[in-house]
C-alpha positions as CSV (number, residue, x, y, z in Angstrom):
1,M,65.1,160.5,245.6
2,A,64.9,157.8,247.2
3,N,64.4,157.5,250.6
4,I,66.7,155.1,252.1
5,S,66.2,153.9,256.2
6,L,69.3,152.3,257.3
7,G,70.1,149.4,259.7
8,A,72.4,150.0,262.6
9,D,74.9,147.4,261.3
10,D,74.5,149.1,257.9
11,A,75.1,152.2,259.6
12,R,78.5,150.9,260.9
13,V,79.5,150.2,257.1
14,I,78.8,153.5,255.5
15,D,81.0,154.9,258.4
16,W,83.3,152.8,257.4
17,L,83.3,153.9,253.5
18,L,83.2,157.1,254.5
19,E,86.4,156.8,256.0
20,D,87.9,156.5,252.6
21,P,88.5,160.3,251.5
22,D,87.8,159.7,248.1
23,P,85.3,162.3,246.4
24,S,84.1,159.3,243.9
25,L,83.2,157.0,246.6
26,A,81.8,159.4,248.7
27,C,79.3,160.9,246.4
28,Q,77.7,157.9,245.6
29,V,77.7,156.2,249.2
30,R,75.8,159.8,250.4
31,R,73.8,159.9,247.3
32,D,72.5,155.9,246.8
33,L,73.0,154.8,250.4
34,M,71.9,158.3,252.7
35,G,69.6,159.2,250.3
36,E,71.3,162.8,249.3
37,P,70.7,164.9,247.2
38,E,72.9,165.9,243.9
39,S,72.6,169.3,245.6
40,A,73.9,168.6,248.6
41,L,77.1,167.0,246.5
42,L,78.4,169.9,244.6
43,R,81.1,170.6,246.7
44,P,82.4,166.6,247.0
45,R,81.7,166.5,243.1
46,S,84.0,169.4,242.0
47,R,87.2,167.4,243.9
48,I,86.5,164.6,241.5
49,G,89.4,165.3,239.7
50,N,91.2,167.3,241.2
51,T,92.1,164.4,244.2
52,G,91.5,160.9,244.6
53,W,91.3,157.8,242.1
54,A,90.2,159.7,239.5
55,S,92.7,162.6,239.5
56,D,95.3,160.1,239.7
57,L,94.3,158.4,236.7
58,M,93.8,161.4,234.9
59,G,97.4,161.9,236.2
60,R,98.5,159.5,233.5
61,R,96.6,161.3,230.9
62,R,99.0,161.8,228.0
63,P,99.6,165.1,226.0
64,D,97.8,164.4,223.0
65,G,94.7,163.0,225.1
66,H,95.4,159.4,225.0
67,W,96.2,157.0,227.9
68,G,98.6,153.8,227.8
69,N,99.8,152.7,224.5
70,G,96.9,154.3,222.8
71,I,93.3,153.6,221.9
72,Y,93.1,150.3,223.2
73,N,96.4,148.9,224.5
74,P,97.3,147.7,226.5
75,K,94.6,146.4,228.6
76,W,93.7,148.1,231.0
77,T,95.5,151.3,231.0
78,C,94.6,152.3,227.3
79,T,92.2,155.5,226.6
80,H,88.8,153.5,225.9
81,Y,89.0,151.6,229.5
82,A,90.8,154.3,231.5
83,L,87.8,156.5,230.6
84,Y,85.4,153.4,231.1
85,E,86.6,153.7,234.2
86,L,86.2,157.3,235.0
87,V,82.6,157.3,233.8
88,Q,82.4,154.6,236.5
89,L,83.7,157.3,239.2
90,E,81.4,159.7,238.2
91,M,84.0,162.1,237.1
92,P,82.4,165.4,235.8
93,R,80.6,165.5,232.6
94,D,82.5,169.0,231.5
95,N,85.5,167.6,231.9
96,A,87.3,169.4,229.0
97,A,90.1,166.5,228.4
98,C,88.0,163.9,228.9
99,R,85.6,165.3,226.3
100,E,88.5,165.7,224.1
101,S,89.7,162.0,224.9
102,A,86.4,160.5,224.2
103,S,85.9,162.1,221.2
104,L,89.6,160.5,219.8
105,L,87.7,157.5,220.6
106,L,85.1,158.3,217.5
107,S,87.7,159.2,215.3
108,Y,88.3,155.8,214.0
109,P,87.2,154.0,210.9
110,T,83.6,151.7,210.5
111,G,83.6,148.5,210.7
112,R,82.2,146.3,207.4
113,D,78.6,146.3,209.2
114,G,78.9,149.8,210.8
115,G,79.9,150.7,214.3
116,V,83.6,152.3,215.4
117,N,86.4,149.2,214.6
118,Y,89.5,150.2,216.8
119,A,91.3,147.4,215.0
120,K,93.4,147.5,211.9
121,T,93.7,143.7,211.1
122,V,89.8,142.5,211.5
123,E,87.2,143.9,209.2
124,Y,84.6,143.9,211.9
125,S,83.4,146.2,214.2
126,D,83.4,144.6,218.1
127,V,79.6,145.1,219.5
128,C,81.0,145.3,222.8
129,I,83.2,147.8,222.7
130,N,80.7,150.0,220.6
131,G,78.5,149.4,223.6
132,M,81.1,151.3,226.0
133,I,81.7,153.5,223.8
134,I,78.4,154.8,223.5
135,S,78.5,154.8,227.6
136,I,81.4,156.8,227.5
137,C,80.5,159.2,225.5
138,S,77.1,159.9,226.4
139,W,78.2,160.2,229.8
140,F,80.0,162.8,228.9
141,R,77.8,164.3,226.7
142,L,79.4,164.4,223.4
143,D,77.2,165.3,220.7
144,G,74.5,163.0,220.1
145,D,74.6,163.2,216.2
146,S,78.3,161.7,215.9
147,L,76.3,158.7,218.5
148,Q,73.5,157.9,215.8
149,P,75.4,155.8,213.5
150,L,77.0,153.7,216.8
151,V,73.2,153.3,217.9
152,D,71.9,152.2,214.5
153,Y,74.9,149.3,214.7
154,L,73.9,148.4,217.8
155,L,70.1,148.0,216.7
156,D,71.4,145.8,213.4
157,M,73.3,143.7,215.2
158,K,70.7,142.7,217.8
159,M,70.0,138.8,217.5
160,A,66.5,137.1,217.5
161,D,66.5,135.8,221.5
162,G,66.7,139.3,222.7
163,G,70.2,140.1,223.5
164,W,73.8,140.6,221.6
165,N,77.5,138.7,221.0
166,C,80.7,140.0,219.8
167,A,81.2,136.6,217.9
168,Y,78.1,137.8,215.8
169,P,80.4,137.6,212.3
170,S,81.1,133.7,212.8
171,G,76.9,132.8,212.9
172,P,76.1,132.3,216.6
173,H,72.7,131.1,217.5
174,H,72.7,132.5,220.8
175,S,73.3,136.1,222.5
176,S,76.0,136.6,225.1
177,L,75.3,137.8,228.7
178,H,78.9,139.9,228.4
179,T,77.8,141.6,225.2
180,T,74.4,142.2,226.2
181,I,75.1,143.5,229.3
182,A,77.7,146.0,227.7
183,V,75.0,147.2,224.9
184,I,72.2,148.0,227.0
185,E,74.1,150.1,229.5
186,G,75.5,152.2,226.1
187,L,71.8,152.9,224.7
188,A,70.3,153.2,228.5
189,A,73.1,155.8,228.8
190,F,72.4,157.2,225.1
191,I,68.8,157.8,225.9
192,E,69.6,159.5,229.6
193,S,71.7,161.9,228.2
194,G,68.9,163.3,226.6
195,V,68.7,162.3,222.8
196,T,65.6,161.5,221.3
197,Y,67.1,159.8,218.1
198,R,65.0,156.2,217.4
199,Q,64.0,156.1,221.1
200,P,61.0,153.9,220.8
201,A,63.6,151.1,218.9
202,I,65.8,151.8,221.5
203,R,63.6,151.1,223.7
204,D,62.1,148.2,222.6
205,A,65.9,146.8,222.1
206,I,66.6,147.2,225.9
207,A,63.2,145.6,227.1
208,G,64.4,142.7,224.9
209,G,68.2,142.7,226.2
210,I,67.0,142.8,230.1
211,E,64.5,139.9,229.1
212,F,67.0,137.5,227.5
213,I,69.1,138.4,230.9
214,L,65.8,137.3,232.9
215,E,65.0,134.5,231.0
216,H,68.6,133.0,232.0
217,R,67.7,134.1,235.9
218,L,70.9,136.3,235.7
219,F,73.5,133.0,235.4
220,R,72.0,130.4,234.2
221,S,71.3,128.0,231.0
222,D,67.8,128.8,229.7
223,H,68.2,125.1,228.0
224,T,69.5,123.0,231.3
225,G,69.7,125.8,234.3
226,E,72.9,125.1,235.4
227,V,75.4,127.8,236.0
228,I,76.9,129.2,233.3
229,R,80.2,130.5,234.4
230,D,81.2,130.6,238.2
231,E,82.8,133.6,237.1
232,F,79.7,135.1,237.3
233,F,79.7,135.7,240.6
234,K,82.9,137.3,241.2
235,F,82.6,141.1,241.2
236,P,85.5,143.2,239.9
237,F,85.6,147.0,240.0
238,P,86.1,148.7,237.8
239,V,83.9,146.7,235.8
240,R,85.5,146.1,232.5
241,W,84.1,144.0,229.4
242,K,83.3,141.3,231.4
243,Y,79.7,140.1,232.8
244,D,78.5,139.3,236.6
245,I,75.4,139.3,238.3
246,L,76.5,142.6,240.7
247,R,76.9,144.6,237.9
248,C,73.9,143.5,236.3
249,L,71.9,144.3,239.2
250,D,73.6,147.4,239.7
251,L,72.8,148.3,236.1
252,F,69.2,147.3,236.4
253,R,69.1,149.3,240.0
254,R,70.3,152.4,237.9
255,I,67.9,152.3,234.9
256,G,64.7,151.7,237.2
257,V,64.3,147.6,236.0
258,P,61.4,146.6,238.7
259,Y,61.9,143.7,241.1
260,D,61.6,140.3,238.9
261,E,61.4,137.1,240.6
262,R,64.2,135.9,238.1
263,M,66.1,138.1,239.8
264,R,66.0,135.5,243.2
265,D,68.6,133.6,243.2
266,A,71.1,136.2,242.1
267,L,70.4,138.2,244.8
268,D,70.6,135.6,247.1
269,R,73.9,134.6,245.7
270,I,74.8,138.5,246.3
271,E,73.6,138.4,250.0
272,A,75.6,135.2,250.6
273,S,78.7,136.9,249.7
274,R,78.8,139.1,252.3
275,R,81.7,138.7,254.9
276,P,80.7,138.8,258.6
277,N,81.4,142.3,259.7
278,G,79.0,143.1,256.9
279,R,81.5,144.0,253.9
280,W,81.6,142.8,250.6
281,K,85.3,141.5,249.1
282,A,87.5,143.8,246.7
283,A,88.0,141.6,243.1
284,S,89.3,142.8,239.9
285,Q,89.6,141.5,236.9
286,P,93.2,139.9,235.7
287,G,95.6,142.5,233.9
288,A,98.1,145.4,234.3
289,T,97.1,148.3,235.8
290,Y,97.7,152.1,236.9
291,F,97.8,151.0,240.4
292,V,95.7,149.2,242.6
293,Q,92.9,150.9,244.9
294,E,91.7,147.6,246.6
295,K,93.7,144.6,247.3
296,N,91.7,141.2,245.9
297,G,90.0,139.8,248.7
298,S,90.6,142.6,251.1
299,D,87.4,144.6,252.3
300,G,86.2,146.4,249.1
301,R,84.5,149.6,249.9
302,W,83.3,149.8,246.2
303,N,81.4,146.5,246.0
304,T,80.0,146.6,249.6
305,L,78.4,150.2,248.0
306,R,77.4,148.7,245.0
307,A,76.0,145.8,247.0
308,L,74.5,147.8,249.5
309,R,72.6,149.6,246.8
310,T,71.8,147.1,244.8
311,L,70.4,145.1,247.8
312,G,68.6,148.1,249.0
313,R,66.6,148.4,245.9
314,Y,65.8,144.8,245.4
315,R,66.0,142.8,248.7
316,F,66.0,144.9,252.1
317,G,62.5,147.2,251.1
318,R,64.7,150.2,252.3
319,I,64.1,152.3,249.8
320,E,60.7,153.9,249.3
321,R,59.9,155.4,245.6
């Protein structure tokens, strides 16, 4: 477990974070910012499905195991994204209802080139969606054998530049940051779950995807150096399918990617977006949701947590490994 040393200003921000009674937030604050071991978090973890954000979301689950109108409609209240949200809230992995719902993701047909295909009118599977499916099912510890065809599909869809692109059926020559981050996350979760299937190939693919992102300095064109999209500097939480630099660096932190000088510009952007009170503003991806946890533009606890733990890993020098 990392040892974390905090300055007085950060300590006040952590006090503010812990004023929120949500156990999902509290567990991640205490682990990632206060350095508490998992053994000290057993009690609050047991409450995640019973109170707070995760509990509210579970209350919207239908008797048939779905949310919304089914597997992928409407965004963001469908089964797929409800489960993806619960993973980010670190819903207990052994939750029987979530495991049942996660298994529904794998009940859909195989696309033309492999992978799970939710769509009835499109013959190709979506690479980004399959990355998220692996993330969800790996978190809830579904049988690794059931995920092997999805892993094979993602490895087959890897592009020459090291990344992935959902638009592969149209023959793109360049990978997408949106797609690549989802695939890295899914493949890393698959390995983290303890499954040994094709590990060398998976690790090589993850390394290639990370290098693809670093070659773009996380947000710049590798040809012109210009900013690819200004939206990469907006940090919606929970994350959906879109890429942003905080999502990327928080994932890199979690899977143990070492500091690289090509992260500097992105870290500067994250640090510069900190408010004078030491907090970061909340943001969300447009679209209907079940409820609003943090109003856009308000002081955001989740973004403050994510930014602090990311900067703590790569910039502040407060995490000693």
